[in-house]
C-alpha positions as CSV (number, residue, x, y, z in Angstrom):
1,X,0.1,0.1,0.1
2,X,2.8,2.5,1.0
3,X,4.5,1.8,-2.9
4,X,1.1,2.6,-4.3
5,X,0.2,5.8,-2.0
6,X,3.9,7.0,-3.0
7,X,3.0,6.8,-6.7
8,X,-0.3,8.7,-5.8
9,X,1.6,11.5,-4.1
10,X,3.8,11.7,-7.1
11,X,1.1,12.0,-9.5
12,X,-1.0,14.3,-7.8
13,X,2.1,16.7,-7.8
14,X,2.7,16.3,-11.1
15,X,-1.0,16.9,-12.2
16,X,-1.2,19.9,-9.6
17,X,1.9,21.6,-11.3
18,X,1.2,20.7,-15.2
19,X,-2.5,20.3,-15.3
20,X,-4.1,23.1,-13.1
21,X,-8.0,23.6,-14.1
22,X,-8.5,26.6,-16.5
23,X,-9.9,28.8,-13.7
24,X,-7.0,28.7,-11.4
25,X,-4.6,29.5,-14.3
26,X,-6.8,32.4,-14.8
27,X,-6.4,33.6,-11.2
28,X,-2.6,33.4,-10.5
29,X,-3.3,34.8,-7.0
30,X,-4.6,31.3,-5.9
31,X,-1.4,29.5,-6.6
32,X,0.7,32.4,-4.6
33,X,-1.0,31.5,-1.2
34,X,1.6,28.9,-0.5
35,X,-1.5,26.6,-0.2
36,X,-3.1,23.6,-2.1
37,X,-5.8,21.9,-0.5
38,X,-7.3,18.5,-1.7
39,X,-10.6,16.7,-1.2
40,X,-11.5,12.9,-0.9
41,X,-14.7,11.7,-1.6
42,X,-16.3,8.4,-1.4
43,X,-19.4,6.2,-1.2
44,X,-20.5,5.1,2.2
45,X,-21.9,1.8,0.6
46,X,-19.7,1.3,-2.0
47,X,-20.1,-2.4,-3.1
48,X,-16.6,-3.0,-3.9
49,X,-16.0,-2.8,0.0
50,X,-18.9,-4.5,1.2
51,X,-18.7,-7.6,4.0
52,X,-19.0,-10.6,1.8
53,X,-19.3,-13.0,4.6
54,X,-19.0,-16.3,3.5
55,X,-20.2,-18.5,0.9
56,X,-20.4,-22.8,0.7
57,X,-17.9,-22.6,3.5
58,X,-15.7,-20.0,1.9
59,X,-14.7,-17.4,3.7
60,X,-14.6,-14.0,1.2
61,X,-11.7,-11.2,2.3
62,X,-13.0,-7.5,2.5
63,X,-10.9,-5.3,0.2
64,X,-9.6,-2.1,2.4
65,X,-10.5,1.6,1.3
66,X,-7.6,3.4,0.0
67,X,-8.3,6.4,2.1
68,X,-5.0,5.3,4.4
69,X,-2.7,5.1,1.3
70,X,-3.8,8.8,0.7
71,X,-2.7,9.9,3.9
72,X,0.7,8.2,3.3
73,X,0.6,10.2,-0.1
74,X,-0.3,13.5,1.6
75,X,2.6,13.3,4.0
76,X,4.9,12.5,1.0
77,X,3.5,15.9,-0.6
78,X,4.0,17.7,2.4
79,X,7.7,16.5,2.8
80,X,7.9,17.9,-1.0
81,X,5.8,21.1,0.4
82,X,8.3,22.0,3.0
83,X,11.1,22.4,0.6
84,X,9.2,24.4,-2.4
85,X,7.1,26.4,0.4
86,X,3.8,24.8,-0.2
87,X,1.4,23.5,2.5
88,X,-0.8,20.6,1.6
89,X,-4.0,19.8,3.3
90,X,-6.8,17.3,2.4
91,X,-10.8,17.1,3.5
92,X,-12.7,14.0,3.3
93,X,-16.1,13.5,2.5
94,X,-18.3,10.2,2.7
95,X,-21.9,10.2,1.0
96,X,-24.7,8.0,0.2
97,X,-24.9,9.4,-3.1
98,X,-23.4,11.0,-6.0
99,X,-25.4,14.2,-5.5
100,X,-24.3,14.3,-2.0
101,X,-20.9,14.2,-3.0
102,X,-21.5,16.7,-5.8
103,X,-23.0,19.3,-3.4
104,X,-19.8,18.8,-0.9
105,X,-17.4,19.3,-3.8
106,X,-19.3,22.3,-4.8
107,X,-19.0,23.4,-1.2
108,X,-15.3,22.7,-1.3
109,X,-14.8,25.1,-4.1
110,X,-16.5,27.8,-3.1
111,X,-15.7,27.9,0.3
112,X,-12.5,26.2,0.8
113,X,-10.6,26.8,-2.4
114,X,-10.1,22.8,-3.4
115,X,-9.7,22.2,-6.9
116,X,-8.2,18.8,-6.8
117,X,-10.2,15.7,-5.4
118,X,-9.3,12.2,-4.8
119,X,-12.1,10.4,-6.2
120,X,-12.7,6.7,-4.8
121,X,-15.6,5.6,-6.9
122,X,-16.6,2.5,-9.3
123,X,-16.9,3.5,-12.7
124,X,-20.3,4.4,-13.2
125,X,-20.4,6.8,-10.4
126,X,-16.9,8.2,-11.3
127,X,-18.4,9.0,-14.8
128,X,-21.7,11.0,-13.4
129,X,-19.6,13.0,-11.1
130,X,-17.0,14.1,-13.8
131,X,-20.0,14.9,-16.1
132,X,-21.8,17.2,-13.8
133,X,-18.8,18.9,-12.7
134,X,-17.2,19.2,-16.5
135,X,-17.7,23.0,-16.3
136,X,-16.3,23.5,-12.8
137,X,-12.6,24.3,-11.7
138,X,-12.0,21.4,-10.1
139,X,-9.8,18.0,-11.4
140,X,-10.7,14.9,-10.5
141,X,-8.1,12.0,-9.7
142,X,-9.4,8.4,-10.3
143,X,-7.7,6.3,-7.5
144,X,-9.6,3.0,-7.6
145,X,-11.4,2.3,-11.1
146,X,-9.8,0.3,-13.1
147,X,-12.4,0.3,-16.3
148,X,-11.2,0.6,-19.8
149,X,-14.0,2.7,-20.7
150,X,-13.0,5.8,-18.3
151,X,-10.1,6.2,-20.7
152,X,-12.1,5.1,-23.9
153,X,-15.8,6.1,-24.7
154,X,-16.3,7.6,-21.3
155,X,-13.2,9.5,-21.2
156,X,-13.6,13.1,-19.5
157,X,-11.3,16.0,-19.6
158,X,-11.4,17.0,-15.8
159,X,-10.3,13.1,-14.8
160,X,-6.8,11.9,-14.7
161,X,-5.8,8.5,-13.6
162,X,-3.6,7.2,-10.6
163,X,-5.0,4.0,-11.0
164,X,-4.0,1.6,-14.0
165,X,-6.8,0.4,-16.1
166,X,-7.6,-3.2,-17.2
167,X,-5.9,-2.9,-20.5
168,X,-2.5,-1.5,-18.8
169,X,-2.4,-4.3,-16.1
170,X,-2.9,-7.1,-18.8
171,X,-0.4,-5.5,-21.1
172,X,2.3,-5.3,-18.7
173,X,1.4,-9.0,-17.5
174,X,1.8,-10.2,-21.5
175,X,4.9,-8.3,-21.7
176,X,6.3,-10.3,-18.7
177,X,5.0,-13.6,-20.1
178,X,6.2,-12.9,-23.6
179,X,9.8,-12.1,-22.0
180,X,9.4,-15.6,-20.0
181,X,8.5,-17.0,-23.3
182,X,5.3,-18.3,-21.5
183,X,3.1,-17.9,-24.9
184,X,0.2,-20.8,-24.3
185,X,-2.3,-19.3,-22.1
186,X,-4.8,-21.4,-20.2
187,X,-7.5,-18.7,-19.0
188,X,-9.6,-19.8,-15.9
189,X,-12.5,-17.2,-15.7
190,X,-14.7,-16.3,-12.7
191,X,-18.6,-15.6,-12.9
192,X,-18.5,-11.5,-12.2
193,X,-18.6,-9.0,-14.7
194,X,-15.2,-8.1,-13.8
195,X,-13.6,-11.3,-14.3
196,X,-15.3,-10.9,-18.1
197,X,-13.8,-7.4,-18.6
198,X,-10.4,-8.6,-17.5
199,X,-10.5,-11.7,-20.0
200,X,-11.6,-9.2,-22.6
201,X,-8.5,-6.8,-21.9
202,X,-6.1,-10.2,-21.9
203,X,-7.6,-11.1,-25.2
204,X,-6.4,-8.3,-26.5
205,X,-3.0,-8.1,-25.0
206,X,-2.6,-11.7,-26.1
207,X,-3.4,-10.4,-30.1
208,X,-0.9,-7.6,-29.6
209,X,2.1,-9.3,-28.2
210,X,1.3,-12.6,-30.2
211,X,0.5,-14.7,-27.3
212,X,-1.9,-17.5,-27.7
213,X,-5.0,-18.3,-25.2
214,X,-5.3,-21.7,-25.8
215,X,-8.8,-22.3,-23.7
216,X,-10.6,-20.2,-21.3
217,X,-12.6,-22.4,-18.9
218,X,-15.1,-20.8,-16.3
219,X,-14.9,-21.9,-12.6
220,X,-17.3,-21.5,-9.7
221,X,-16.7,-20.4,-6.0
222,X,-18.4,-23.1,-4.3
223,X,-17.2,-26.3,-2.9
224,X,-20.7,-28.1,-4.1
225,X,-19.5,-31.6,-5.2
226,X,-22.0,-31.6,-8.2
227,X,-19.8,-28.4,-10.1
228,X,-16.5,-30.2,-9.1
229,X,-15.7,-29.9,-13.0
230,X,-15.9,-25.9,-12.2
231,X,-14.4,-25.9,-8.9
232,X,-11.7,-29.0,-9.1
233,X,-8.6,-27.3,-10.3
234,X,-6.9,-30.5,-11.3
235,X,-9.8,-31.2,-13.7
236,X,-9.9,-27.6,-14.9
237,X,-6.3,-27.5,-16.0
238,X,-6.1,-30.9,-17.6
239,X,-6.6,-32.3,-21.2
240,X,-4.7,-29.3,-22.5
241,X,-1.0,-28.3,-23.2
242,X,-0.1,-24.5,-21.9
243,X,2.7,-22.4,-20.5
244,X,1.2,-20.6,-17.7
245,X,-2.4,-20.4,-16.3
246,X,-4.3,-16.8,-15.8
247,X,-6.6,-16.7,-13.2
248,X,-9.5,-14.0,-13.7
249,X,-10.5,-13.4,-10.4
250,X,-11.9,-10.0,-9.2
251,X,-12.5,-11.6,-5.9
252,X,-9.1,-12.7,-5.0
253,X,-10.4,-15.9,-3.4
254,X,-10.6,-18.8,-5.9
255,X,-7.0,-17.7,-7.1
256,X,-5.5,-18.4,-3.8
257,X,-6.3,-22.0,-4.5
258,X,-4.9,-22.6,-7.6
259,X,-0.9,-22.5,-6.8
260,X,0.8,-25.6,-6.6
261,X,-2.7,-27.7,-7.5
262,X,-2.8,-27.4,-11.4
263,X,-2.6,-30.4,-13.4
264,X,0.6,-29.6,-15.2
265,X,3.8,-28.0,-13.1
266,X,3.2,-24.5,-14.6
267,X,3.3,-21.0,-13.4
268,X,0.2,-19.3,-12.4
269,X,-1.1,-15.5,-12.4
270,X,-3.1,-16.5,-9.3
271,X,-2.3,-14.3,-6.3
272,X,-2.2,-16.3,-2.9
273,X,-3.9,-14.3,0.1
274,X,-0.5,-13.6,1.7
275,X,0.6,-11.9,-1.1
276,X,-2.5,-10.0,-2.3
277,X,-3.0,-8.1,0.9
278,X,0.1,-6.3,0.3
279,X,-0.7,-4.4,-2.8
280,X,-4.0,-5.3,-4.6
281,X,-6.7,-2.1,-5.0
282,X,-10.4,-2.7,-5.5
283,X,-11.7,-4.3,-8.7
284,X,-8.4,-5.8,-10.5
285,X,-7.2,-9.4,-10.0
286,X,-4.3,-8.7,-12.0
287,X,-1.5,-9.6,-10.0
288,X,0.9,-7.8,-8.2
289,X,2.9,-10.9,-7.6
290,X,4.2,-13.5,-10.0
291,X,4.2,-16.9,-8.4
292,X,6.0,-19.6,-10.0
293,X,5.2,-23.5,-8.9
294,X,8.2,-25.2,-7.8
295,X,10.0,-22.1,-6.4
296,X,7.5,-20.6,-4.1
297,X,8.9,-17.2,-4.5
298,X,7.1,-14.1,-4.9
299,X,8.6,-11.4,-7.5
300,X,7.0,-8.4,-6.5
301,X,6.1,-6.1,-9.8
302,X,4.7,-2.3,-9.8
303,X,1.2,-2.0,-11.0
């Protein structure tokens, strides 16, 4: 989390320096005050952070919110600020709807001079907020939504991204696989829409870097023996030749059972729970770790 927070701090500072909203550029006295105020917004009932409990004996791990990381980033910014003579501060708002967040940001702009806001929202909510603030003197920073659409058809001029998209994550992973010579990929895909989005991104990356997805097989998060062909990892990874197993698992729960259990002794993109806790953000299961069967070592990679 700390590494990601430091990256967020650097990205935020760079954006503040080089991409100020037009209204701020038109009023240089705002930059002469020696103070930059940041905002942080989130939804109280964001489904990505809901307590998922357990299902069929499988206990689900809840994802933590990135606010603590933003505080580490803020301390880094303050360290630089002391050198350049700028004071950084942050205000936080948690609301039940985009309408409430819109009102809070508008109040910040009018009364507190907040023009840069870190946004921890799912893609749909971020898109709505950005659209309604399109003409306002504020820049939004996407810190948790990996959806490719936010950089494509839903791209907004008032949104900067410090969080990698699915395409960026899959491209990075595919370059690593190609460098290793692991060109034949077996994909295990979960039932969630986020899992399908990750597989779509992987397919584009495979085509781009000339790798081959030999087969895509669905899995289920259950211990029901009637579904063993979609839960038994040995059965799911048998009967086909591959160099690596890619696990599209946005929950991060199925993937932790894949390591050392595949039919062939092959590397897997699955993230074990002890590694996943060290650096994954919401909504993305493309790993920050590449764990290889037989070596039992975890090599960290920056997303």
